[in-house]
N, C-alpha and C positions, 0 to 999 in steps of 0.2 A: 296414513301409509304405515304399514308394519315394517319398521326399520330392520328388524331381525330377518324377516322374510325376504326383504330386498337384498340384504347382505348375503343370503344363501342362494340367490338366483343363479341358476346354472348358466355358465358361459361355455363357448366352444373350446375344445382342447387346443385347437390351433391358436386361438387368441391368447390363451393363458400361457402357452409355450413361448409365444412371441414376447409376451410381457416379461417372462423370466429371462429371456435372452437379452432384450433391450436394457433391462434394469439389473442385470446380473451383478454388477459391481456394488450397487447400492444394497441389493438383497443379501449380500454376504454378511452384513452386520445384523441382520434380522433373523431370528430362528425360523427355520423352514416350516415349522408347524403352522406359522401364521401367514404364509405366502398366499395361499388360495383365498382366504378370507380378506386379506389386504387387497388383493386384486379386485375382488367383487365390490368391496367398499369404495375403492378408488373409481371404478367404472361407474358405479351408481351414486357416487357422492353421498355416501352414508356416514352421517355423524351421529353415532349412537352412544357417545360417552355419557350423555344425560341419563341413560338407563342404568348406569353403574356408579356414577360419581355425583357429588355435589360440592358446592363451595361453602365454607364456613369462615366466619370472621376470625382473624388472628388476634391473639392477645397483644397488648402493647409491646411486651418484652419479646414476643415472637417475630415482630415485624422486621423483616430484612428487605423484602421487596413486595410492594402491593399490600392491600388490606385483607386478602383472603388466602386460605389454603384449600387444597382439594382433599376430600376424604371419600372412602368407599361408601356408597349409599345402598348398594344392593345387599339385601339380607343374606343371600347365599355367598356373598363375597366374589372375588375374582380369582379364577384358577389359571395358573400359568400353563396348564395342560389342555386348556380349552382353545381350540383353533380360532375361535372368534374373539379371544381376549387381545385384540389388537385394535387400536383406535386412531382415527384421523384427527389432527388438530389443524385448524385453519390459521393462516397468517393475517393478522389485522393490518399490517403495514410493511411494505417492502421498499427499500430505498438504498441509495448510495449516500455515504456520509456527507459528501460535499453539498448534496441537495436536501439534506434533512430539514434544516431550518426553513428553507424556502417552501417546502411542502407543508410543514406544520403551519406556517403563516398563510399559505395560499389555498389549501384544499379545505373546503367547508366541512366542518365537523371532525376533521382528523385529530386536531390537537385536543379537543374535548373528549373524544373517545379514549385516546392514549392516556391523557391525564387521569381519567376515571379508572381505567384498569390498573394504573400505577398507584392509585389512592392519593392523588394530589388534588388539593382544593382549587377550584376554578375562581373562587371569590377573591377579587382584588389581586389575583396572581400571586398570592402569598406562599403557595406551594407547600403548605403545611399538610401533614398527614390527616386524613379525615376520619381516622380511627375505625375505618371499615363501615362507617355509616353512609348510607346513600338512599335515594328514593326507591322505595319498593323492597328494601332489604329486610331480612328477618331481625327480630330483636335478640338480645343476649340470651343464649341458651335455646334459641329457636331452631327450627328445622334447617335453616340455611337456604342456599340458593342452588338449584340444579343448573348445570351447564351442559353444553355439547349437543344441543338438540338439532344441530345441523346449520348449514349456511342459509341465512335468511335471504329473501329477495332483496336485491340491491347490494349484497355483500359479495366480495370476491377477492381474488389475489391482488396484491399490491396495495394501492392506496384507497381502495373502495371501503366505505364505512356503512354501518347500519343506519338507515335513514332515521330511525327512531332515536338514535343517540346524537344526531346533529343539533348544533346550536347555531342559530342564524347569524349571530354577530361574529366579527373577527376575534380571534383569540388574543388574550393579553400577552404582550411580548415577554413579560416576566414569567408567565406560566410556560411559554415556549422554552425559555432559557432553562427553566427547572426540568422540563422534560428532557432536554438535550443532556443535562447532567445526569439525570436518573436513568436514562434509557440503557446505559451500559450494564445495568443489573438485569435487564430484560432481554436484550437483543442477542442474536447469534447471526452467523453468516454462512453462505454457501457460494460457490463459484463454479465456473465452467472452464477449467484449465486447458481444455482441448480446442477451444474456440480459436479461429484464425485471427480475428481482430483483437488488438490489445484492449480496446474499450470493452469488448464482451468478456474479457478475462477478469475484469475488476469485480471483486466480491460484492454480492448483494446482501445487505443486512436486512433482518426482519424482526418484527415483534409479534409474538403469538397472540391469538385472540384472548378474551377474558378468561377462558378455561385454562389454556396453556400457560398464560402469564401468572396464574395463581399457583402453579406447581412449584413447591419450594425445594431447596437444596438439602441433601443429607449425605454424610459420609457413608452411610449404610442405606442406600436407596432401595425403594421397593419396586421402582419401575426404571426402564431405560427409554430414552427418547432420542430420535435421530431425524434430521431433515431428509426429505425424500422428494425428488423431482420426478413427477409423473409425465413422461414424454407424450403419452396419448393426448393429454389436455394441455400440455406445456404449462403446468402449474406446479408450484411447490407446496408441500405440506410438512408437518411433522408427524412422525409415527410413534405411538406410545404402546409399550407392551410390558407385562409384569415380569419381574425377575424371580418372584416366588408367589406362593398362594397368599392372597390378601383377604382378611376378614372384614366384616362390616365395621365401619368407624375408623379403620386404619388410614393413616395419611398416605397420600400419593406423593412420593418424593423422587427426585432424580439427582444424580451426581453432576454438578456443574463443571467439574474438571475430570471427566471420566477416564481420560487416557494418561493422567499424571498421577504417579504413585505418591506415597507419603514422603514427607521431607520438605525442605525449604522451597523447592520449586512449586510444589502443590500449595503450600501456604500462600505463596505469592499469587498464584492463579485464582485463589479463592478470596483475595482481598476485596473484590467488589461486593461480596456477600458477607464476608467476615473481616471487617476492618481491623480487628484486633488479632487476626490469625498469626501475625508475625511475633506477637508477644511471647508465644510459646517457644520461639527460636531466639533465646537470648544470646545465642552464638552467632546471630546475624551480624557478623563483623567482617572486615575486609579479608581476614585470613581464610574464611570459608568462601566468601563471594568470589575472590580472585581465581578460584579453581574453575569457574565457568568461563571458558575462553573459546575463541573460534578455532576449530581444528583445521589442520592443513587441508586444502581442497585439491584433490587430484584433477578434477575437471568439472566444469559446469555444462559442457555440451557433448557428453558422450565421448567420442573418440577424437575430439579436438586436440586433446593432449596426446603427445607421442614422445617416445624416448628421444633425447637430443641426438643420439647416434643415428636415428632414422631420418633426421633432417638433412637437407643439403648442407655440406660442410665448406666447400670451396667457394671462391668468389663467383658471383653470377653476373654474366654480361648479357645485356640485351642485344638483339641482332643489330648489325651495323646498317642494314638496309632500312630505309625509311620509305613510307610511314610505318609506325608500329601499329599492330592490330590490337584493338581493345574490345573484349567481349564484356558486356555489362547488362544487368537487369534493371538499371536505373535510367529512366527516361531523361532525367536532367543531363546526365553525362552524354547521352546520344544527341541531345539538342545543343549543348553548350560547349562540348569539347570540339573546337574548330581549328586548332592549330594544325598546320600542314604536316607536322611530324607524326600525327596520329590519324587512324581511321577506325571506324566501328566495324567489328566483325559480326557476322550473323551466327556463328557457332563457336563454342568453346574451343574445339579442336583447331580452329584457324587462328586463335588469339595468341599474342605474345603476353598480354596483360589481362588478367581477370579482375574486374571491378564489380564486386557482388555486395548485395545488401543482406544476404543470408550468411549464416555462419559456415565458413569453409572448414571441413573436417579432415580432409585427407592430405595433410601436409607431407606425409610420407611419399605421396605420388609426385611431389615436386622434385624428388631426387632423380627421377628418370625423365624429366622434361626441363625445358628452359623457360617455363612460364613464370610470370610474376603474379603475386596475389596481393590484394589490398588489406590484408590482415596479418597479424603476428600470432604465433602459437602462444596460448595462455594470456592473451591480452585481457581476459576477463578480470585479471587482478587489478585493472584500473577502471574497467567499464561497469563492473558490478559494485554497487555502493558499499556493501559490507567489506569487500576485499579492498576497495579504495581506502577505507579506514585503516585496514591492516597495513597497507603500504604507507599511509600517513604516520602510523605509530612507528614503523621501521625508520622513517625519515627522522622522527624525533630521537630515536636511539642513536642514529648516525650523527645527529647534531650534538649529542652528549649533554643536553640541557637538564636531563633528569625528568622532564615533563612527559606525561603519557601521550600527549598529542602535540604536534607542532603548532606554532602560533597561527598558521594559515589554514588550519582544518578545524571545523567545529567538532567538539566531542561527539563521538558516534558510537553507538552500541548495536550489535547484532542481536535482535530480540529473540532469535531462535536459540542462540548459544549463550548470550550474555544478559538475559533478562535480570537475573539477580544483581549483576553489576549496575544495570540501569536503575533498578529500584533503590539500590544502596546509594547511588549518586543523587537520585531524586530526593530521598529522605534527608540526606546530608545537606543539600541545598535548601530544603524546606526548613530544617532546623536552624540554619544560618541566615535565614531571611534573604537568600539570594534569588535572583530571577530564575524561574523554574519553568520556562517555556520550551517545548520540544516540538519538532516537526517529525512526523512518522511517515516514512516512505517505503515503498516496495524496493527490494533489492534491484530489480531488473525491469522496471517500467519507467517511462518518461512522461513528459507532458503534464506533470503534477497529478497524474491519475492515482486514485486510491491513496491520497495523501491528505493529512490533516495536521493542524497546529493545535496544541493543547497544553494546559498546565494541570491536567487531571490524571493521576496515576491509574485510575480505572480505565481511562481511554487507552493509555499506553499498553496496559496488560491485555485488554480485549482486542485491540487492533493487531496485536502480534499473532493472533491465532489463525485467521483464514488464509493468510499467505505470508511468505517470508518478508520481514520488515527490518528496517533500521530505525533507530531513534537518534536524531541529531539535535544538538542544542540549537534552539531557534535564536537567531540573532536579534536580541531584544533592543539593541542600540545600533541599528543599521545607519549607514550614511544614506541620506535621502536626497531626492532630486525635486526641485520645485517645478511643478507643471502649471504654467500660467493659465492653461485652459481650465484647470480645476481650482486654481487659487489655493493650492496646498502642497505639502511635501509628501511624496510617494516613495515606496520602495522601488528599486530598480536592480536588475542584474545585467551582466554583460557576458558575451561569449567570444572567445578566441578560438580560431582553428589552429591546431597543432599538427605538424607533419613529421612523422617518425620515419626516417629513412634507413636507420640501422641501429641495432642494439650493441653489437661489438664490432667496431667502436660505436659508442652512443653518438648518434647524429640526429639532432632535433631542430626544427624550424618553427617559427610562429608567423602566421599571416597577420600583417599589421592592420588590416581592416577588421574591425570588430563589430558585433551586433548588440543592440540594446533591447531590453524588454522592460516595460513599466507597469506598475499596478495602476488601476483605474480609480482608486479612491485614496484619500489621504491616510497616512499610516496611523494606526491606533491599535492598542491591545485590548480594547473593550469588547470587540466581537470577533472571536477567533474562528467563527464559521463563515465570515464574509470573504468569499474567494477573491473578489476584486480588490480587497485591502491587502491580503497577505500573499497573493500569488501574482506572477507576472506573465504566465503563459496564457495568452489570449487568442493566439492565431488558430486554435483548433476548436474554439467555442463560438457557435453562431450568435449566442445571446450577448457577447461581450465585444467591445471595440478594441482594436489594436492600435496603440499609439506608436507611430513610426518616426524615429529621429535618426538620421544618418550619423555615423561616428564623426565625420568631419564637421557636422553642425553641432554635435553634442559637446565636443572638447572645449570650444570657446565658451559655451553656456556653462559647463561645469566649472571652468576656471573663473568665471565671473561670480558664480555662487560660492566657490571655495578658494579665494585668492591665496589663502595660506598654504595650500598644497595643490600644485598643478597636476593635471592629468599625466604629464610626462613622468612625474615622480611616482604616481600610481602605477603606470605601466611598467616602469623599471622594477618595482617591487613585485608586480604580477609575474614578470618574466623570471625573476629569481625563484618564485614559487614553482614555476614549471620545471626549472632546472633541478631543484631539490626533489621534486616529486618523481621525475623520470629517472634520476639517479637511484632513488630508493626502489623504484619499480623494476629496475634492471640489475640491482645489486646482488640478487640471489638467483640461483638456477631455477628453472621451472620444476614444479608448478607454482612455486612461491613467487617467481618473477617472470617477466616477459621473456620468452625464449628468442635466442638469435636465430634468424633464418635469412640467408642472403637474398632470397627471392621474395621477401616480404617488404611491403611499403604500406603505410596507413596514414589516414587523417583522423583526428579525434577532435571533438568539440568540448572545450573546457568552459564550464559555467561558473561564474564567480559573483560575489557581492563584496561590498566594503563595509567594515564595522569600525566604530570608534573605539580606540584603545586609550586608556588614561595612564599617565605616568608622571614622574616628578614629585616634588614635595607636596604632600597632601593630595597627590594625584590630580593636581590642578591643570596639568597639560594633557591635551588630547591630540591624537593623530589617527589617520586612517590606516587600516590594515586590510589586505585582501583576504578573503575566505574562499577556498575552493569548495564548491558544492557538489559537482559531479563531473564525470568524464564520459562522453557518449561516442559509441561506435556508429558508423554510418549515419551521421547527423542529418537532420532535415536541412537541406541547402536551398530551399525554394526562394527564400528572401535573398540569400547570397547571390543567386543567379539573376534574380529580378533586378536588383540594384547594382550588381557588379557582374555583368555578363562574361567577363574574362576570368571568373573565379576558377572554373575547372581547368582552363588553360594554364593558369598560374600553378595550380596544384600539381598537375601532371608534368609540367616543365620542371618543377623543383624536384619531384620524386624520381622522375625517370630520365630527365635530360641533364640534370645538374645545373640548370639555368635559373638563377635567382635574380638576375638583373631585371629591373623594371617589373618585378612580379609582386611587389608589396610584401615581400617575404624577408624575414630577418633570421639569421642563424643564431640559435641559442647555445647549442653545444656541438 
């Protein structure tokens, strides 16, 4: 088939116009001279890079990633003014980080293909560079290897691999570990932020095919490259086009940090490919790094924030007539709110209380109604993980200890604004031989989605790019719980429900019933990709078992395992954490703090773990200390209702009736 002829096949004007309309946002980054040819190549799946480029072996001193580089093989060169100088690059592997190891071990041929394009040796899993030598490759000074002849039969998007590259035996685990470490020099990510499901918003990582993975970095690139999702086929590609006219023999290079200008931040983002890039920044000291801070946030939800003068000012009273009408979009409330003082309303207009799972934006409207809402203005300062860290730092300042973070909060860095601080801390801990494990989390996702544990600075840097993240110090010495069914000690965390009734004055309650989550494998730092070792959220994953232990059964079990420190002592320290945290969260006016609104009530889920702390002479004494992990708005209460059917009756009675007797509720402030 003549690929050039196929690429110039005439398509209807209507189809092309529809293509531009559907892909308009993506096309903005690609010069419009290439749009028509790009459309034709996408429709006809034309991979014609082999007509213009070839792979040649890198010299040892050139090797940054992989054994090859790409050069122009067309004698007439590549012109940026030629509308056909745009090329499709296939994805060899598409994955989510948490499933990467499982796929490499389980999909036939995948690990061998990825190891080959990375230039890693498969022999004995020693992961040494093979110096560009491979079966069927050219000799030194030879012609090289042409690539880009198109997707072969059996190849495709995602985890499909070329049958000719498959090896029948299972991959060596050492080789897989080496791929997992090396892949951060090769991968990139895209996401679908407009998707309704939070699972669908998790970034997808990909590694390009042999041709794309051989394109090297340059500060003065000759080409640009972008991921492109072709909606017609529901497939992702990368698009390559020239930035200038390129002659025969010139290298095809791209900028691996295209949107970051010169300076410290660019040097950090290039660390995966230039490990010594920070050496040029001998001023990489705290005085410069501390300038990278989290700016004040006006709002995370558009018009959620409003001027305090626009909020209801006077005391708010619920109607004396009972029952109170509750409008909710939460089926659990409809099913389990059974107290006679409440009834479910069919419409918002009929309600005295709005109990919503979506963000309420129009607090100003409450000034003209007597409705109550289950949210506070600017509550994002505790429910977004990066802002929670800011509140924690404020608590440390209020405590006057001189520490950057309070003892109950793991060190946390906003990777969008504080990446240099994070790298500075990482390098300092590495130099001092301190534990250097970090957990990378999205600002505003739960369920451990898009989250990973790592001790690799390249992972931290690369994970910061596709979506806003925080890096929290991973608790390397957690208090563990012995699971008799596993015969080992596992991680566990626990959740308390907090009820915020008022900001001015601060009125806070805790539900004394708490919930526990357990890892499914004994704790170890050997395999950081093992989800069931390092994470406890099992109730949203079909392939994992959920270990259920009620709190009233857990407490005596915990006390037997740790007789030196009872759960009562733990709980007292946890409640002190809640008091300090909410005092800090309400100590400043909005948007830095939660705003007072007389018609607001809310419940939040606080997730915590316990960590061993050492003290005394020679630090021979150890004690448990709580660590606050996150605070969740509109938490999942399925288990709460399943095992404690009175849960919502207790919540509503406390928040709206002032009744805390026999409600398993304790007043904290």
